[in-house]
C-alpha positions in Angstrom: 131.0 -91.7 149.4 134.6 -92.9 149.5 135.8 -89.6 148.1 133.9 -87.7 150.8 135.8 -89.6 153.5 139.1 -88.9 151.6 138.1 -85.2 151.6 137.3 -85.2 155.3 140.6 -86.8 156.1 142.4 -84.1 154.0 140.4 -81.4 155.8 141.2 -82.9 159.1 144.9 -83.0 158.4 144.7 -79.4 157.1 142.9 -78.1 160.3 145.2 -80.1 162.6 148.3 -78.7 160.9 146.8 -75.1 161.2 145.8 -75.7 164.8 149.1 -77.2 165.8 151.0 -74.2 164.5 149.2 -71.9 166.9 151.0 -71.3 170.1 148.0 -71.6 172.4 147.3 -75.0 170.9 150.8 -76.2 171.6 150.3 -75.2 175.2 146.9 -77.0 175.4 148.3 -80.1 173.8 151.0 -80.5 176.3 153.3 -83.4 175.5 154.9 -83.0 178.9 151.9 -84.8 180.4 151.2 -87.6 178.0 148.7 -89.3 180.2 146.5 -86.2 180.3 146.8 -85.8 176.5 145.9 -89.5 175.9 143.0 -89.4 178.3 141.6 -86.2 176.8 141.9 -87.6 173.2 140.2 -90.9 174.3 137.4 -89.0 176.0 136.9 -86.3 173.3 137.6 -88.2 170.2 136.3 -91.6 171.0 133.7 -90.5 173.5 134.6 -92.9 176.3 136.8 -93.3 179.4 140.1 -95.0 178.7 140.9 -98.3 180.4 144.3 -99.3 181.7 145.2 -101.5 178.7 144.5 -98.8 176.0 146.1 -96.2 178.2 149.4 -98.2 178.4 149.3 -98.7 174.5 148.8 -95.0 173.9 151.4 -94.0 176.4 153.9 -96.2 174.5 152.8 -94.4 171.2 153.2 -91.1 172.9 156.7 -92.0 174.0 157.7 -92.6 170.3 155.6 -89.8 168.7 154.8 -86.1 168.8 151.6 -84.8 170.4 150.3 -84.0 166.9 150.9 -87.7 165.8 149.2 -89.0 168.9 146.1 -86.8 168.2 146.1 -87.9 164.5 146.4 -91.4 165.7 143.1 -91.2 167.5 141.4 -89.8 164.4 142.8 -92.8 162.4 141.4 -95.5 164.7 138.6 -97.9 163.7 136.6 -96.7 166.7 136.6 -93.1 165.5 135.9 -94.0 161.9 132.7 -95.9 162.7 131.3 -92.8 164.6 130.0 -91.1 161.5 130.1 -87.7 163.0 128.7 -84.5 161.4 131.1 -81.8 160.4 129.9 -79.7 163.3 130.6 -82.6 165.8 134.0 -83.0 164.2 134.8 -79.3 164.7 133.6 -79.4 168.3 135.8 -82.4 169.0 138.7 -80.6 167.5 138.1 -77.6 169.9 137.8 -79.8 173.0 140.8 -81.9 172.1 143.2 -79.2 170.8 142.1 -76.2 172.9 140.9 -78.2 175.9 137.6 -76.2 175.8 134.4 -75.8 174.0 134.2 -73.4 171.1 133.1 -69.9 172.5 130.0 -68.2 171.2 132.2 -65.6 169.5 133.7 -68.5 167.5 130.3 -69.7 166.5 130.4 -67.7 163.3 133.7 -69.0 162.4 132.5 -72.6 163.0 129.5 -72.0 160.9 131.7 -70.5 158.1 133.9 -73.5 158.3 130.9 -75.9 158.2 129.5 -74.0 155.2 133.0 -74.2 153.5 133.1 -78.0 154.1 129.6 -78.3 152.6 130.6 -76.2 149.6 133.8 -78.4 149.1 131.7 -81.5 149.4 129.3 -80.2 146.8 132.1 -79.1 144.5 133.7 -82.6 144.9 130.4 -84.3 144.1 129.9 -82.1 141.1 133.5 -82.8 139.9 133.0 -86.5 140.3 129.8 -86.2 138.3 131.5 -84.2 135.6 134.3 -86.7 135.3 131.8 -89.5 135.1 129.9 -87.7 132.4 133.1 -86.9 130.4 134.3 -90.5 130.7 130.8 -91.7 129.5 130.9 -89.3 126.5 134.5 -90.4 125.7 133.5 -94.1 125.8 130.5 -93.3 123.6 132.7 -91.4 121.1 135.2 -94.2 121.1 132.5 -96.7 120.4 131.1 -94.7 117.5 134.5 -94.3 116.0 135.2 -98.0 116.4 131.9 -98.8 114.6 132.8 -96.3 111.9 136.2 -98.0 111.4 134.6 -101.5 111.2 132.2 -100.2 108.6 134.9 -98.5 106.5 137.3 -101.5 106.6 135.2 -103.9 104.3 134.8 -101.1 101.8 138.5 -100.5 101.7 139.2 -104.3 101.1 136.9 -104.4 98.1 139.0 -101.8 96.3 
């Protein structure tokens, strides 16, 4: 399960980097209005209305960071990580946060393709982990057989 969360984090960074390179995303994630960006991130990513204390904290973060770093910061919070969102929910959050809108119906096919790609990568990762476990198990078994063979041969060699 830990590998899946690492994969999801990698995927999130990949998507964020791709999204932030798009001009229309740079316009939607306007760093000229940090309060609006922080409020949108808090609402969309964490699913709650921001209070004055956290707003002040995130505005300080915003003063020292790029818009991309602020958004990534929200995805790194403990509050976000306990949400256990599905891939589709994650993609919807990305659209609302980065594009400041829901995914249009014309993008539904792309979202489904991305979701299927994530599922395929998860399955491939799971299969890879299983293959590595099996290879390790077989290697350990071969080592044990070889070690037993060496133990059995040593006494015979001493007698000569």
